[in-house]
Structure formats: C-alpha cells, structure tokens
matplotlib code that plots the C-alpha trace (Angstrom):
import matplotlib.pyplot as plt

x = [11.4, 10.9, 13.5, 16.3, 14.8, 14.2, 10.4, 11.5, 14.3, 11.3, 9.0, 11.6, 12.4, 8.4, 8.3, 5.7, 2.2, 0.6, 1.5, 1.6, 3.2, 2.8, 2.0, 3.0, 2.3, 3.8, 2.6, 4.2, 3.7, -0.1, 1.0, 3.7, 4.2, 6.3, 5.4, 7.2, 6.7, 7.6, 7.1, 6.7, 10.0, 12.1, 14.8, 18.2, 17.4, 19.8, 21.7, 20.7, 17.1, 16.1, 13.8, 11.6, 10.0, 6.3, 5.7, 2.5, -0.9, -4.2, -5.1, -8.7, -8.5, -11.0, -11.4, -11.4, -13.1, -13.0, -10.4, -7.6, -6.7, -10.7, -11.9, -9.0, -9.6, -13.2, -12.7, -9.9, -12.8, -15.6, -12.9, -12.2, -15.5, -17.9, -16.4, -13.8, -16.0, -18.2, -15.8, -14.5, -10.7, -8.4, -6.3, -3.0, 0.7, 1.5, 1.7, -1.2, -0.5, -2.3, -1.9, -1.7, -2.3, -1.9, -4.5, -6.0, -6.1, -8.2, -11.2, -14.4, -13.9, -10.2, -9.8]
y = [11.4, 12.2, 15.1, 12.6, 10.1, 7.7, 6.7, 6.0, 3.6, 1.9, 1.2, -0.3, -2.9, -4.1, -7.7, -9.5, -8.7, -6.8, -4.3, -0.9, 1.7, 0.3, 2.6, 0.2, 1.5, -0.3, 0.5, -1.5, 0.1, 1.4, 4.9, 5.7, 4.5, 4.2, 4.7, 3.6, 4.0, 0.2, -2.1, -5.7, -7.1, -10.5, -8.6, -7.3, -4.5, -1.4, 0.6, 3.2, 1.3, -1.3, -4.7, -6.3, -9.1, -9.1, -12.2, -14.6, -14.0, -14.1, -10.8, -9.0, -7.0, -4.0, -2.0, 1.8, 3.6, 7.1, 10.4, 10.5, 11.0, 11.0, 7.9, 6.2, 7.9, 6.8, 3.2, 2.6, 4.6, 2.1, -1.0, -0.2, 0.8, -1.2, -4.7, -5.5, -5.6, -7.6, -9.9, -12.1, -11.2, -9.0, -6.1, -8.1, -6.8, -6.7, -3.9, -2.3, -2.2, 0.1, -0.2, 2.7, 1.8, 4.1, 6.7, 10.6, 9.7, 13.0, 11.2, 10.0, 6.9, 6.0, 2.7]
z = [-5.4, -8.6, -8.7, -7.7, -10.6, -7.9, -8.5, -12.4, -10.7, -8.3, -10.8, -13.1, -10.1, -10.6, -11.3, -9.8, -8.2, -6.9, -9.6, -8.8, -6.7, -3.3, 0.1, 2.7, 6.6, 9.3, 13.0, 15.5, 18.6, 17.8, 18.4, 15.5, 11.9, 9.1, 5.5, 2.3, -1.4, -2.9, -5.3, -5.5, -6.7, -7.2, -8.5, -6.8, -4.5, -6.3, -4.0, -2.2, -1.5, 1.3, 0.7, 3.1, 2.8, 4.0, 5.9, 5.0, 6.4, 5.6, 3.8, 3.3, 0.0, -0.6, -4.0, -3.6, -6.1, -5.9, -5.9, -3.7, -0.9, 0.8, -1.1, 0.6, 4.0, 4.0, 2.7, 6.0, 8.3, 7.0, 7.8, 10.7, 12.3, 9.9, 8.6, 11.2, 13.9, 12.4, 10.3, 13.3, 12.3, 14.5, 13.2, 12.7, 13.7, 9.9, 7.3, 5.1, 1.6, -0.8, -4.6, -6.4, -10.3, -13.5, -14.3, -12.6, -8.9, -8.5, -10.7, -9.4, -10.8, -9.9, -9.0]

ax = plt.figure().add_subplot(projection="3d")
ax.plot(x, y, z, "-o")
ax.set_aspect("equal")
plt.show()
C-alpha cells in the first residue's frame, strides 16, 4: 500500500472522527473475517477505493496502551473473556474498529 502511494491518498481523505488510520474487521459468519485499512471521511470516494457506511450502534470504547501487536491482542482477549461476560452486553454483528494514531507503535506508551 505504501509503494503505490495509496496510504497517502487514503490519509488525505480523512475528514471526520474518529481521526487516525482505522483497522476495520468484519466477521459476519463467525468463522472468517475481512480486514480493511480505512479512514473516516465525508469526502467523495476516490476511484479505486470503496466506501462503507458503518451502521449506527451502541459502541464500547477501550483504550489500548503499549507496543503493538501484543498490547492490542491482550486487550482483545480481556474484552472477550473478562469485560463482555460481565457487562450485560452481547457481541454485535457490527465491525470492530481500531484507531491507529501517530507515534511509535512499538513504544510501551503508544496509545
């Protein structure tokens, strides 16, 4: 994606919250998933890219602090095994959205 200049083109489309490069995963059948690199945008979709509207829903937002990918993997495990069973909520048929901000993703204090 970097080679073709697509990341710069994608980032230039960012125009609304959540700000950052987004990792969006969908799991519609419980077995396989699709993963997209995206940004939130209200701009016209450039040729060669696709747009998707994420449906309105109630979202739980968790802050992940630490070096990737281990910090994120640990957080996801804790959400599924600790928080979700005691929260009163069910896992919805909606995308999971990760927001990647600027900074060193290998740093212990990366957010």
